[in-house]
TORZATI-862206 format. One record per residue: x, y, z of N, C-alpha, C in turn; chain; residue number from 1. Coordinates in steps of 0.001 Angstrom, whole numbers. Example, Ala and Ser with C-alpha at 12.3 -4.5 7.8 and 13.67 -1.06 7.14 Angstrom:
residues 2
PT	13190	-5690	7800	12300	-4500	7800	13200	-3300	7800	A	1
PT	12850	-2250	7080	13670	-1060	7140	12900	30	7870	A	2
***
This chain:
residues 368
PT	108418	18858	93881	109060	18676	92579	109008	20016	91811	A	1
PT	110152	20481	91350	110226	21755	90659	109561	21702	89308	A	2
PT	109019	22818	88887	108339	22876	87607	109299	23519	86547	A	3
PT	109119	23091	85335	109880	23665	84227	109322	25062	83917	A	4
PT	110205	25915	83377	109781	27213	82912	108707	27069	81834	A	5
PT	107617	27820	81935	106503	27676	81044	106901	28018	79610	A	6
PT	107779	29012	79448	108210	29360	78069	109019	28195	77501	A	7
PT	109850	27537	78373	110602	26374	77911	109688	25227	77541	A	8
PT	108641	25046	78273	107649	23974	77993	107111	24114	76574	A	9
PT	106752	25361	76224	106136	25604	74918	107177	25892	73826	A	10
PT	108489	25930	74238	109524	26185	73270	109510	27589	72730	A	11
PT	109248	28563	73601	109091	29919	73141	110021	30865	73907	A	12
PT	110307	32036	73298	111001	33095	73993	110021	33899	74832	A	13
PT	110557	34740	75719	109676	35481	76617	108955	36633	75891	A	14
PT	109337	36940	74671	108626	37991	73935	107581	37414	72994	A	15
PT	107240	36126	73155	106234	35468	72257	104906	36185	72382	A	16
PT	104221	36374	71250	102910	36988	71275	101839	35915	71420	A	17
PT	100579	36400	71503	99467	35488	71744	99309	34448	70676	A	18
PT	99533	34812	69444	99392	33861	68336	100426	32750	68419	A	19
PT	101685	33119	68745	102745	32136	68866	102493	31187	69997	A	20
PT	101948	31700	71107	101662	30859	72289	100592	29835	71914	A	21
PT	99542	30283	71236	98462	29362	70876	98956	28286	69889	A	22
PT	99801	28714	68945	100290	27839	67891	101162	26715	68527	A	23
PT	102050	27154	69477	102950	26183	70114	102142	25191	70950	A	24
PT	101139	25690	71618	100303	24822	72452	99540	23791	71579	A	25
PT	98987	24256	70512	98284	23337	69598	99164	22149	69148	A	26
PT	100379	22550	68744	101323	21512	68289	101648	20486	69331	A	27
PT	101913	20993	70572	102215	20027	71633	100981	19193	72035	A	28
PT	99823	19860	72051	98613	19117	72431	98321	18050	71425	A	29
PT	98543	18288	70149	98347	17276	69172	99331	16116	69316	A	30
PT	100591	16504	69623	101650	15496	69753	101391	14552	70932	A	31
PT	100942	15132	72036	100772	14343	73287	99339	14006	73625	A	32
PT	98404	14248	72685	96980	14051	72965	96700	12567	73386	A	33
PT	95921	12377	74459	95633	11048	74948	95046	10098	73896	A	34
PT	94225	10643	72982	93648	9787	71965	94696	9280	70981	A	35
PT	95771	10000	70886	96861	9548	70034	97914	8730	70735	A	36
PT	97900	8786	72091	98860	8052	72902	98162	7313	73991	A	37
PT	97276	6369	73673	96500	5671	74726	97413	4865	75665	A	38
PT	97162	5073	76954	97942	4297	77972	99335	4829	78203	A	39
PT	99741	5908	77593	101115	6450	77720	101106	7540	78837	A	40
PT	101611	7149	79975	101607	8078	81127	102499	9276	80894	A	41
PT	103647	9034	80201	104580	10120	79932	103912	11161	79025	A	42
PT	103242	10685	77973	102562	11606	77039	101489	12373	77783	A	43
PT	100752	11679	78660	99698	12390	79400	100268	13480	80284	A	44
PT	101409	13210	80943	102034	14220	81777	102511	15419	80941	A	45
PT	103029	15139	79742	103438	16212	78881	102246	17045	78391	A	46
PT	101144	16329	78150	99869	16954	77746	99439	17944	78812	A	47
PT	99424	17474	80082	99015	18346	81198	99947	19486	81382	A	48
PT	101247	19255	81240	102278	20301	81432	102105	21407	80367	A	49
PT	101833	21043	79122	101613	21997	78064	100353	22806	78314	A	50
PT	99303	22130	78775	98038	22803	79083	98207	23815	80238	A	51
PT	99048	23456	81236	99290	24321	82403	100031	25556	81930	A	52
PT	101037	25340	81044	101802	26476	80586	100928	27439	79713	A	53
PT	100062	26804	78911	99151	27628	78074	98183	28418	78910	A	54
PT	97665	27769	79955	96676	28448	80815	97269	29747	81395	A	55
PT	98521	29730	81768	99133	30925	82339	99563	31924	81302	A	56
PT	100264	31495	80261	100799	32424	79278	99736	33025	78352	A	57
PT	98583	32382	78232	97513	32926	77409	96643	33921	78177	A	58
PT	96873	34024	79476	96124	34944	80349	97012	36121	80672	A	59
PT	96706	37346	80188	97603	38495	80395	97920	38763	81908	A	60
PT	96963	38603	82764	97210	38907	84175	98138	37858	84794	A	61
PT	97822	36557	84513	98663	35515	85065	100089	35577	84463	A	62
PT	100130	35907	83187	101465	35982	82538	102303	37070	83184	A	63
PT	101671	38204	83448	102425	39305	84068	102948	38898	85428	A	64
PT	102134	38192	86254	102603	37708	87548	103729	36721	87385	A	65
PT	103611	35828	86406	104652	34787	86159	105918	35448	85715	A	66
PT	105847	36410	84786	107050	37081	84279	107776	37762	85388	A	67
PT	107066	38312	86323	107681	39095	87370	108158	38246	88551	A	68
PT	107366	37191	88933	107728	36467	90139	107968	34971	89895	A	69
PT	107763	34492	88663	107923	33075	88383	106785	32267	88954	A	70
PT	107044	30970	89175	105999	30097	89724	105486	30543	91087	A	71
PT	106340	31177	91889	105924	31622	93200	104899	32740	93124	A	72
PT	104936	33500	92023	104014	34589	91836	102580	34138	91653	A	73
PT	102426	32857	91236	101068	32373	90942	100452	31653	92166	A	74
PT	101283	31200	93063	100755	30519	94247	100360	31537	95293	A	75
PT	99202	31276	95880	98712	32143	96967	98021	33361	96505	A	76
PT	97895	33487	95153	97215	34713	94618	95896	34314	93897	A	77
PT	95498	33080	94043	94283	32679	93361	94486	32465	91876	A	78
PT	95790	32462	91460	96054	32361	90027	96766	31062	89677	A	79
PT	96983	30235	90681	97727	28987	90442	97101	28087	89439	A	80
PT	97891	27628	88444	97331	26737	87428	97377	25281	87885	A	81
PT	96925	24404	87031	97013	23014	87338	95708	22292	87012	A	82
PT	95818	21061	86552	94651	20283	86201	94695	18970	86897	A	83
PT	93541	18575	87482	93514	17278	88189	93471	16131	87236	A	84
PT	92853	16301	86082	92746	15212	85118	92719	15777	83711	A	85
PT	92822	14851	82747	92741	15242	81355	91379	15820	81033	A	86
PT	90351	15301	81712	88975	15832	81459	88854	17300	81836	A	87
PT	89632	17697	82900	89642	19121	83297	90157	19981	82146	A	88
PT	91152	19488	81449	91703	20236	80333	90680	20405	79211	A	89
PT	90027	19268	78891	89004	19317	77829	87872	20257	78238	A	90
PT	87553	20292	79518	86479	21155	79982	86833	22615	79782	A	91
PT	88112	22963	80009	88516	24377	79929	88901	24756	78518	A	92
PT	89531	23854	77772	90003	24229	76403	89310	23408	75362	A	93
PT	88112	22948	75602	87419	22074	74690	87242	22703	73311	A	94
PT	86987	24006	73237	86793	24631	71962	88026	24571	71060	A	95
PT	89170	24681	71725	90462	24639	70959	90608	23238	70322	A	96
PT	90356	22211	71132	90499	20850	70604	89479	20583	69530	A	97
PT	88256	21015	69735	87199	20706	68768	87483	21481	67464	A	98
PT	87914	22700	67543	88078	23515	66373	89286	23126	65531	A	99
PT	90374	22746	66215	91634	22578	65495	92084	21136	65378	A	100
PT	91676	20259	66290	92206	18935	66258	91186	17891	65859	A	101
PT	89915	18216	66042	88893	17144	65868	88896	16211	67018	A	102
PT	89635	16527	68078	89650	15674	69266	88612	16196	70264	A	103
PT	88807	15791	71491	87961	16307	72572	87110	15194	73143	A	104
PT	86616	15412	74315	85735	14463	74963	84329	14812	74593	A	105
PT	83586	13864	74116	82228	14142	73705	81361	14589	74883	A	106
PT	80669	15668	74694	79786	16169	75707	78424	15621	75522	A	107
PT	77692	15546	76614	76308	15059	76563	75460	16117	75894	A	108
PT	74915	15894	74673	74151	16868	73996	72843	17214	74706	A	109
PT	72397	16341	75574	71151	16577	76327	71378	17109	77705	A	110
PT	72638	17392	78029	72954	17896	79329	72775	19410	79391	A	111
PT	72991	19973	80596	72847	21451	80758	73854	22206	79905	A	112
PT	73404	23346	79336	74285	24194	78527	74267	25637	79083	A	113
PT	75411	26129	79440	75429	27520	79961	75015	28502	78920	A	114
PT	74463	29643	79365	74070	30704	78456	75283	31528	77986	A	115
PT	75097	32231	76920	76156	33054	76384	76349	34344	77229	A	116
PT	77549	34877	77224	77806	36133	77917	77328	37314	77061	A	117
PT	76997	38393	77689	76584	39590	76975	77555	40755	77297	A	118
PT	77601	41704	76387	78450	42870	76562	77547	44153	76592	A	119
PT	77959	45086	77500	77255	46365	77582	78297	47456	77747	A	120
PT	78119	48572	77050	79024	49708	77182	78345	50846	77875	A	121
PT	79064	51447	78823	78484	52544	79625	79454	53773	79551	A	122
PT	78896	54956	79279	79618	56170	79306	79625	56780	80701	A	123
PT	80795	57242	81169	80879	57913	82483	81590	59218	82344	A	124
PT	81161	60184	83173	81900	61417	83282	83185	61149	84129	A	125
PT	84107	62101	84062	85327	61973	84865	84970	61867	86354	A	126
PT	84060	62696	86798	83668	62738	88218	83036	61439	88619	A	127
PT	82161	60848	87763	81537	59577	88106	82592	58435	88220	A	128
PT	83588	58489	87407	84636	57453	87479	85488	57606	88742	A	129
PT	85701	58829	89125	86508	59100	90318	85763	58676	91609	A	130
PT	84517	59069	91705	83762	58885	92949	82956	57595	93017	A	131
PT	82767	56944	91845	81925	55788	91812	80438	56186	91644	A	132
PT	79662	55303	91123	78279	55628	90887	77477	54298	90718	A	133
PT	76237	54471	90455	75365	53321	90197	74479	53636	89019	A	134
PT	74425	52742	88076	73667	52919	86852	72604	51844	86694	A	135
PT	71409	52275	86307	70313	51370	86001	70281	51219	84439	A	136
PT	70522	50055	83951	70577	49872	82492	69598	48807	82064	A	137
PT	69128	48933	80848	68198	47930	80294	68986	46916	79480	A	138
PT	68834	45672	79784	69519	44600	79095	68506	43792	78314	A	139
PT	68727	43637	77058	67940	42765	76230	68574	41403	76114	A	140
PT	67855	40371	76496	68445	39017	76517	67381	38005	76306	A	141
PT	67793	36771	76314	66855	35649	76076	66571	34969	77444	A	142
PT	65332	34643	77660	64902	33862	78801	64292	32550	78362	A	143
PT	64380	31542	79228	63793	30229	78908	62277	30417	78678	A	144
PT	61824	29838	77585	60398	29907	77245	59547	29186	78320	A	145
PT	58639	29953	78936	57843	29370	80017	56818	28388	79503	A	146
PT	56396	28518	78243	55378	27611	77714	55909	26200	77535	A	147
PT	57132	26106	76982	57681	24751	76758	58801	24374	77686	A	148
PT	59046	25255	78690	60127	25040	79651	61471	24882	78999	A	149
PT	61668	25543	77846	62942	25542	77206	63215	24381	76252	A	150
PT	62265	23461	76089	62460	22300	75242	62290	22656	73765	A	151
PT	61549	23686	73464	61257	24032	72080	60109	23320	71474	A	152
PT	59605	22301	72194	58500	21463	71655	57171	21962	72195	A	153
PT	56164	21765	71402	54795	22121	71774	54387	21355	73012	A	154
PT	53753	22025	73987	53309	21313	75189	52534	20033	74852	A	155
PT	52925	18968	75576	52289	17654	75319	53098	16812	74382	A	156
PT	54158	17422	73774	55068	16633	72874	56476	16712	73407	A	157
PT	57336	15876	72854	58742	15887	73290	59618	15856	72036	A	158
PT	60826	16462	72116	61792	16320	71000	62131	14845	70796	A	159
PT	62467	14465	69571	62813	13101	69264	64306	12972	69014	A	160
PT	64870	11781	69210	66273	11546	69003	66625	11768	67551	A	161
PT	67723	12467	67300	68185	12761	65906	68574	11449	65220	A	162
PT	68024	11294	64031	68310	10037	63320	69695	10053	62641	A	163
PT	70295	11229	62486	71563	11358	61812	72724	10962	62757	A	164
PT	72669	11443	63999	73807	11211	64920	73421	10231	66020	A	165
PT	72179	9798	66039	71738	8847	67082	71682	9474	68455	A	166
PT	71558	10798	68515	71443	11437	69817	72773	11896	70374	A	167
PT	73900	11641	69670	75226	12019	70182	75497	13536	69998	A	168
PT	74895	14138	69005	75161	15555	68742	76342	15763	67897	A	169
PT	77085	14690	67593	78261	14814	66707	78288	13674	65693	A	170
PT	78922	13932	64580	79121	12887	63590	80623	12735	63411	A	171
PT	81081	11498	63089	82495	11203	63001	82888	10853	61579	A	172
PT	84112	11297	61224	84660	11023	59905	86109	10491	60086	A	173
PT	86446	9427	59396	87804	8927	59479	88670	9630	58427	A	174
PT	89856	10079	58855	90743	10721	57920	92176	10301	58283	A	175
PT	92617	9298	57600	93979	8777	57899	94049	8205	59300	A	176
PT	94989	8648	60064	95262	8171	61412	94154	8633	62383	A	177
PT	93548	9766	62092	92625	10366	63044	91182	10088	62721	A	178
PT	90333	10155	63745	88901	10160	63600	88428	11555	63999	A	179
PT	87948	12279	63042	87516	13653	63279	86059	13750	63615	A	180
PT	85753	14635	64538	84371	14819	64960	83912	16239	64573	A	181
PT	82641	16322	64221	82063	17638	63912	80606	17661	64402	A	182
PT	80108	18862	64542	78712	19016	65030	77733	18443	63982	A	183
PT	76755	17739	64482	75762	17135	63607	75003	18258	62896	A	184
PT	74975	18245	61531	74288	19327	60837	72786	19262	60923	A	185
PT	72261	18099	61285	70804	17965	61291	70180	18495	62610	A	186
PT	70810	18143	63777	70254	18621	65047	71067	19773	65606	A	187
PT	72170	20145	64915	73054	21238	65336	73618	20972	66741	A	188
PT	73974	19728	66949	74612	19347	68210	73679	19098	69363	A	189
PT	72378	19211	69157	71424	19044	70267	71191	17594	70604	A	190
PT	71374	16671	69640	71077	15279	69858	69627	14926	69665	A	191
PT	68760	15958	69658	67353	15760	69429	66844	16827	68502	A	192
PT	65696	16532	67855	65087	17478	66944	63620	17681	67357	A	193
PT	63106	18873	67111	61702	19184	67462	60847	18973	66235	A	194
PT	59927	18063	66340	58986	17766	65247	57804	18746	65247	A	195
PT	57339	19072	66462	56162	19913	66604	56551	21098	67502	A	196
PT	57033	22217	66893	57583	23312	67711	56571	24070	68513	A	197
PT	57035	24645	69633	56269	25484	70460	55884	26756	69744	A	198
PT	54636	27153	69842	54132	28289	69081	54692	29661	69640	A	199
PT	54943	29667	70962	55388	30898	71554	56829	31248	71264	A	200
PT	57683	30247	71120	59106	30490	70869	59570	29945	69517	A	201
PT	58641	29447	68729	58974	28906	67389	59982	27803	67438	A	202
PT	60012	27079	68524	60932	25942	68675	62349	26324	69175	A	203
PT	62533	27598	69444	63887	27995	69892	64103	27666	71358	A	204
PT	63074	27572	72146	63218	27220	73571	63457	28479	74411	A	205
PT	63652	29650	73783	63848	30866	74505	63000	31982	73909	A	206
PT	62719	32972	74701	62002	34162	74252	62807	35413	74697	A	207
PT	62617	36528	74013	63368	37739	74318	62708	38425	75470	A	208
PT	63550	38995	76331	63028	39811	77471	63936	41035	77669	A	209
PT	63378	41992	78365	64077	43177	78762	64125	43240	80278	A	210
PT	65338	43506	80819	65486	43499	82244	66335	44721	82671	A	211
PT	65888	45372	83719	66700	46465	84262	67743	45899	85251	A	212
PT	68980	46185	84997	70053	45651	85825	70808	46796	86468	A	213
PT	71067	46654	87742	71804	47673	88500	73307	47394	88371	A	214
PT	74054	48356	87863	75512	48220	87718	76152	49129	88732	A	215
PT	76829	48535	89740	77545	49310	90782	78947	49525	90325	A	216
PT	79325	50790	90130	80633	51125	89644	81466	51669	90786	A	217
PT	82575	51030	91148	83344	51459	92308	84164	52683	91973	A	218
PT	84564	53452	92992	85400	54647	92809	86731	54241	92168	A	219
PT	87243	55094	91283	88574	54906	90741	88629	54165	89425	A	220
PT	87565	53772	88845	87607	53054	87565	88210	53951	86493	A	221
PT	88726	53351	85479	89399	54105	84392	88760	53762	83036	A	222
PT	89085	54488	82064	88613	54161	80710	89078	52795	80287	A	223
PT	88151	51954	79834	88461	50618	79414	88321	49566	80509	A	224
PT	87967	49983	81730	87733	49035	82802	86544	48130	82430	A	225
PT	86717	46827	82761	85633	45857	82518	85110	45321	83812	A	226
PT	83817	45379	83982	83148	44837	85151	82334	43562	84768	A	227
PT	82378	42577	85639	81636	41355	85362	80468	41210	86327	A	228
PT	79273	41046	85791	78071	40828	86610	77615	39443	86325	A	229
PT	77763	38581	87303	77454	37142	87114	75951	36913	86935	A	230
PT	75686	35928	86107	74296	35450	85901	73320	36472	85372	A	231
PT	73814	37437	84620	72925	38424	84020	73020	38386	82499	A	232
PT	73583	37309	81980	73693	37119	80517	72534	36341	79930	A	233
PT	72789	35675	78850	71725	34898	78196	71349	33695	79054	A	234
PT	70131	33250	78895	69640	32093	79638	70358	30808	79186	A	235
PT	70624	29912	80143	71170	28626	79827	70088	27727	79236	A	236
PT	70479	26618	78659	69540	25670	78081	69591	24377	78933	A	237
PT	68425	23760	79036	68290	22477	79737	68891	22516	81145	A	238
PT	68540	23580	81845	68970	23695	83231	70362	24327	83396	A	239
PT	70981	24731	82302	72305	25343	82383	72267	26711	83011	A	240
PT	73392	27131	83566	73512	28414	84237	73451	29553	83235	A	241
PT	72935	30679	83681	72964	31874	82834	74373	32347	82559	A	242
PT	74540	33015	81455	75866	33616	81193	76053	34858	82045	A	243
PT	77181	35521	81837	77488	36720	82581	77338	37977	81717	A	244
PT	77196	39082	82373	77116	40366	81666	78436	41099	81903	A	245
PT	79121	41463	80833	80371	42162	80951	80125	43630	80554	A	246
PT	80466	44538	81477	80248	45975	81298	81558	46654	81026	A	247
PT	81686	47325	79898	82880	48044	79547	82655	49549	79696	A	248
PT	83547	50173	80469	83370	51580	80866	84185	52520	79922	A	249
PT	83552	53579	79542	84168	54611	78704	84102	55926	79481	A	250
PT	85263	56423	79888	85344	57595	80768	85729	58823	79965	A	251
PT	84950	59898	80093	85254	61148	79442	86452	61813	80140	A	252
PT	87356	62456	79395	88499	63098	80009	88050	64339	80815	A	253
PT	88836	64742	81772	88563	65898	82594	89033	67175	81829	A	254
PT	88269	68248	82053	88691	69531	81471	89760	70220	82258	A	255
PT	90002	69749	83477	90965	70376	84373	92190	69546	84626	A	256
PT	91978	68250	84874	93074	67361	85283	93443	66430	84153	A	257
PT	94676	66001	84144	95112	64953	83264	95398	63706	84102	A	258
PT	94792	62593	83742	94846	61393	84559	96042	60505	84171	A	259
PT	96692	59914	85156	97755	58922	84940	97607	57872	86003	A	260
PT	96713	56860	85682	96427	55819	86682	95685	56453	87851	A	261
PT	96212	56302	89066	95572	56886	90269	96064	58318	90502	A	262
PT	97071	58772	89737	97580	60116	89911	96880	61058	88941	A	263
PT	96795	62333	89291	96268	63338	88408	97238	64508	88348	A	264
PT	97295	65169	87189	98204	66248	86962	97400	67536	86707	A	265
PT	97928	68653	87258	97298	69940	87108	98309	70967	86703	A	266
PT	98070	71668	85614	98982	72715	85179	98521	74068	85709	A	267
PT	99386	74737	86420	99022	76020	87053	99911	77130	86489	A	268
PT	99295	78170	85970	100084	79285	85451	100387	80311	86534	A	269
PT	101644	80719	86692	101994	81766	87663	102817	82836	86965	A	270
PT	102811	84001	87514	103626	85077	86944	105088	84924	87341	A	271
PT	105952	85613	86588	107348	85482	86948	107681	86160	88255	A	272
PT	106830	87097	88674	107001	87733	89993	106650	86727	91096	A	273
PT	105579	86022	90922	105222	84968	91895	106289	83882	91983	A	274
PT	106846	83563	90817	107915	82545	90779	109163	83012	91513	A	275
PT	109464	84281	91325	110714	84823	91900	110565	85063	93378	A	276
PT	109444	85684	93803	109286	86082	95209	108586	85078	96072	A	277
PT	107875	84112	95413	107072	83243	96195	105639	83777	96366	A	278
PT	104715	82906	96637	103341	83362	96795	102487	82236	97329	A	279
PT	101224	82569	97607	100228	81548	97949	99123	81561	96896	A	280
PT	98623	80412	96596	97654	80283	95497	96631	79219	95817	A	281
PT	95385	79465	95464	94329	78451	95669	94134	77681	94335	A	282
PT	94178	76368	94472	94034	75521	93277	92842	74581	93452	A	283
PT	92283	74069	92329	91216	73119	92433	91780	71732	92732	A	284
PT	91010	70917	93467	91358	69511	93693	90109	68683	93381	A	285
PT	90171	67395	93592	88977	66570	93373	87923	66809	94420	A	286
PT	88313	67461	95535	87368	67795	96587	87230	69287	96662	A	287
PT	87615	69890	97781	87492	71349	97951	88777	72026	97450	A	288
PT	88673	73311	97062	89895	74039	96670	90935	74023	97804	A	289
PT	92195	74060	97432	93225	73952	98416	94288	75061	98231	A	290
PT	94719	75692	99302	95724	76733	99176	97128	76090	99235	A	291
PT	97982	76490	98283	99324	75955	98258	100299	77112	98306	A	292
PT	101555	76797	98693	102595	77807	98779	103569	77625	97637	A	293
PT	103834	78747	96927	104828	78690	95873	106131	79225	96429	A	294
PT	107120	78404	96365	108384	78777	96941	109133	79832	96138	A	295
PT	109840	80782	96762	110631	81735	95976	111643	81002	95116	A	296
PT	111808	81500	93921	112771	80858	92998	112221	79658	92262	A	297
PT	110897	79521	92234	110279	78401	91500	110580	78516	90000	A	298
PT	111015	77403	89411	111383	77371	88007	110218	76870	87136	A	299
PT	110313	77200	85844	109334	76661	84890	109421	75153	84912	A	300
PT	108293	74396	85052	108336	72994	85052	108496	72338	86428	A	301
PT	108757	73177	87421	108797	72599	88799	107461	72020	89191	A	302
PT	107503	71052	90072	106260	70384	90503	106097	70390	91965	A	303
PT	104839	70326	92380	104500	70142	93827	103601	68935	93913	A	304
PT	103979	67948	94732	103211	66710	94850	102383	66700	96133	A	305
PT	101085	66581	95923	100187	66496	97062	99664	65061	97205	A	306
PT	100242	64341	98139	99879	62949	98326	98426	62815	98781	A	307
PT	97779	61675	98386	96433	61352	98764	95386	62376	98302	A	308
PT	95724	63109	97256	94750	64015	96639	94390	63604	95241	A	309
PT	94747	62350	94901	94463	61825	93573	93203	60955	93545	A	310
PT	93246	59921	92761	92077	59101	92509	92161	57844	93379	A	311
PT	91029	57381	93938	91105	56137	94780	91529	54969	93909	A	312
PT	92276	54047	94555	92628	52789	93885	91378	51899	93927	A	313
PT	91042	51252	92785	89820	50457	92670	89768	49373	93775	A	314
PT	90843	48679	93971	90864	47568	94911	91213	48032	96363	A	315
PT	91607	49288	96448	91920	49862	97827	91307	51243	97899	A	316
PT	89992	51344	98067	89347	52652	97984	89809	53681	99024	A	317
PT	90409	53194	100103	90900	54143	101154	92260	54731	100795	A	318
PT	92901	54186	99756	94228	54686	99315	94015	55458	98025	A	319
PT	94655	56604	97985	94528	57446	96780	95873	57761	96200	A	320
PT	95862	58153	94925	97078	58559	94285	97375	59995	94680	A	321
PT	98252	60618	93866	98687	61979	94195	98172	62995	93181	A	322
PT	98082	64248	93651	97807	65389	92748	99178	66044	92509	A	323
PT	99612	66074	91252	100905	66677	90913	100678	67978	90221	A	324
PT	101117	69060	90837	100971	70389	90295	102200	70780	89497	A	325
PT	101988	71173	88258	103070	71636	87347	102979	73147	87217	A	326
PT	104089	73844	87518	104083	75314	87466	104498	75792	86064	A	327
PT	103668	76646	85511	103930	77200	84176	104181	78720	84396	A	328
PT	105487	79064	84458	105857	80467	84689	105667	81278	83388	A	329
PT	104843	82318	83473	104452	83086	82306	105058	84501	82319	A	330
PT	105682	84812	81193	106320	86141	81041	105321	87030	80302	A	331
PT	105101	88244	80803	104101	89133	80170	104539	89553	78767	A	332
PT	103546	89661	77892	103835	90137	76548	103583	91606	76351	A	333
PT	102830	92219	77275	102578	93663	77210	102805	94275	78587	A	334
PT	103439	95480	78584	103751	96167	79832	103223	97603	79750	A	335
PT	102696	98112	80875	102427	99552	80898	103693	100350	81229	A	336
PT	103640	101625	81229	104824	102436	81404	105467	102232	82788	A	337
PT	104642	102087	83825	105121	101909	85170	105843	100547	85275	A	338
PT	105238	99484	84754	105873	98181	84767	107169	98155	84005	A	339
PT	107159	98854	82872	108403	98873	82069	109515	99614	82823	A	340
PT	109117	100709	83460	110116	101498	84214	110736	100655	85320	A	341
PT	109898	99914	86037	110442	99047	87122	111332	97931	86563	A	342
PT	110950	97385	85454	111771	96290	84908	113080	96833	84367	A	343
PT	113046	98036	83796	114320	98604	83270	115249	98915	84426	A	344
PT	114647	99371	85539	115490	99654	86725	116098	98319	87221	A	345
PT	115275	97246	87246	115840	95964	87629	116906	95514	86693	A	346
PT	116707	95751	85388	117725	95331	84415	119009	96105	84630	A	347
PT	118883	97386	84956	120086	98235	85194	120861	97678	86414	A	348
PT	120133	97356	87445	120782	96826	88678	121407	95500	88382	A	349
PT	120735	94670	87592	121258	93327	87308	122220	93255	86118	A	350
PT	122538	94460	85566	123455	94556	84458	122950	93753	83241	A	351
PT	121695	93917	82902	121104	93312	81736	120859	94352	80689	A	352
PT	121367	94204	79481	121178	95155	78404	119790	95018	77826	A	353
PT	119005	96126	77836	117644	96100	77304	117635	96308	75798	A	354
PT	118780	96554	75197	118775	96763	73724	118957	95455	72979	A	355
PT	119288	94375	73687	119475	93080	73030	118103	92475	72793	A	356
PT	118016	91709	71669	116720	91092	71288	116244	90075	72342	A	357
PT	117160	89500	73043	116795	88452	74018	116673	89013	75430	A	358
PT	116204	90241	75548	116133	90844	76849	115284	90029	77852	A	359
PT	114097	89628	77452	113211	88897	78409	113770	87516	78695	A	360
PT	114498	86930	77682	115114	85624	77990	116156	85786	79085	A	361
PT	116962	86845	78972	118014	87079	79979	117384	87475	81340	A	362
PT	116263	88245	81215	115587	88617	82441	115048	87393	83166	A	363
PT	114512	86467	82364	113950	85273	82958	115050	84463	83623	A	364
PT	116247	84453	82952	117344	83694	83553	117774	84305	84892	A	365
PT	117765	85615	84949	118170	86295	86183	117179	86035	87312	A	366
PT	115873	86212	86963	114851	86069	87990	114622	84643	88439	A	367
PT	114635	83752	87410	114282	82343	87695	115572	81515	87868	A	368
***
């Protein structure tokens, strides 16, 4: 069965921004929400279709694949969308429903809760980014309190059921057609309250710790690259999984090369004699210096492309970009008597008037 265009599903043009995508999805989700359309299979199908479209278009990487290749671009690349059930949608987009609709499937307040993700910024030199490196960094995070095993209660005691929400973690309010849910203000969504708090964690269930984490940085990363280190974030609660650590890389620019993705550019100054007659020149590369040949008649702005002398591709470390050499032909501003004599002789042979103000411009045209 063919799928509808995701932009058509959300009623948007292909130039829609993130805000418009989210707004359109909210409206459709409210219209076809199962709580508003109980037993309506058509509404449920529309609800799933809108969620599938939102999952792709709200993700920059998936949207880029979809814009370029359509539905086929998402299959076989690990990016394929789809939800087996409505509960899958609530699991992935639960925050949207809770924040904007007052809908959502109630979660067990006493069940496992994953830990929060953490962010870390690392500065790299240009060389470290090109070749890859390894950094040992200190991460400050929360760990489950060993004294109370994360319960927050003093050893020998247990948290009690919240009297406000009856252990549900949410309170409900009727407003017209809808029943709105919000986090219980008394237990803060926990479903239970601590009467006698643990002295070591003051009832929080977690304590602060410092941990040294090894960050392996692959060759070829660029400024703004984000690395994900699983299970190195904040501790989960009640048996929940740790969050992740996201590392954002900040790369210093090179003093020699200008980077453009996996390619690097190098500006090389040559004399007009080298440009006219040709020459050999040694230039820096990311590895050892390399000798290049300047062809006779080289013009200002001409380039020489050296394949596989650029930066490694992050996902394909054996493949490299190119080193692109840009020739900057330089005209001398001062001449000694011998140099001037030779140039005047060349001008005479080439029928160039040395009395005109644009002598060197014409000379450059003749030589180059």
